[in-house]
C-alpha positions in Angstrom: 90.0 152.7 148.8 87.7 154.7 146.9 84.3 154.1 145.5 85.2 154.1 141.8 87.9 151.9 142.3 85.5 148.9 144.3 83.0 149.7 141.6 85.2 148.4 139.0 86.1 145.8 140.9 82.7 144.6 141.5 82.3 145.0 137.8 85.1 142.9 137.1 84.0 140.2 139.3 80.8 139.9 137.9 81.9 139.3 134.3 84.3 136.8 135.7 83.9 133.0 134.6 83.3 130.1 137.5 84.3 126.9 137.1 81.2 124.3 137.4 82.7 120.8 136.7 85.0 122.2 133.8 82.1 124.7 132.2 83.1 127.9 132.8 80.2 130.4 133.4 79.4 134.2 134.6 76.9 134.5 137.2 74.4 136.0 134.4 74.9 132.8 132.6 74.1 130.8 135.5 71.1 132.8 136.4 69.6 132.6 132.8 70.1 128.6 132.5 68.5 128.5 136.3 65.5 130.4 135.0 65.0 128.0 132.0 65.1 124.6 133.9 69.1 124.2 133.7 71.1 122.9 136.8 74.8 123.5 136.3 75.7 121.1 138.8 74.1 118.4 137.4 76.5 118.4 134.2 79.8 116.5 134.6 81.1 118.0 131.5 80.7 120.7 128.8 79.3 118.7 125.9 76.6 117.6 128.0 75.4 120.6 128.8 75.8 121.7 124.9 73.7 118.6 124.1 71.1 119.7 126.3 71.1 123.5 125.3 70.9 122.2 121.5 68.1 119.9 122.3 66.2 122.7 124.3 66.7 125.2 121.5 65.3 122.7 118.9 62.2 122.8 120.5 62.0 126.5 121.3 63.6 129.3 120.0 65.6 131.5 123.1 67.8 134.0 122.3 69.4 134.1 125.9 70.2 130.3 125.6 71.4 130.4 121.7 73.9 133.2 123.0 75.0 131.5 125.9 75.5 128.0 123.7 77.4 130.0 121.6 79.8 131.4 124.2 80.3 127.9 125.7 81.0 126.4 122.1 83.8 128.9 121.6 85.4 128.7 125.1 85.5 124.9 124.5 87.1 125.5 121.2 89.6 127.5 122.3 90.5 126.3 125.4 89.7 122.0 124.7 90.6 121.6 121.2 94.2 121.0 120.2 95.8 123.0 117.7 
């Protein structure tokens, strides 16, 4: 395979969401959460993580955590809400 194709595959795989007990996160989101004291493996569902993120954001403003929370809320709405 040529280098351009391999680079594109690597970029796509980096952006793919991985499942952590029904919580879909990118590697970047997981790293940001870890850097802010969140262990994604301790949560048994997405609502627990959303609750803890909301509490953390009430105490301290953090743009990265706010963006992750928004992403999780949107993903949860479109994938787990009966329409």
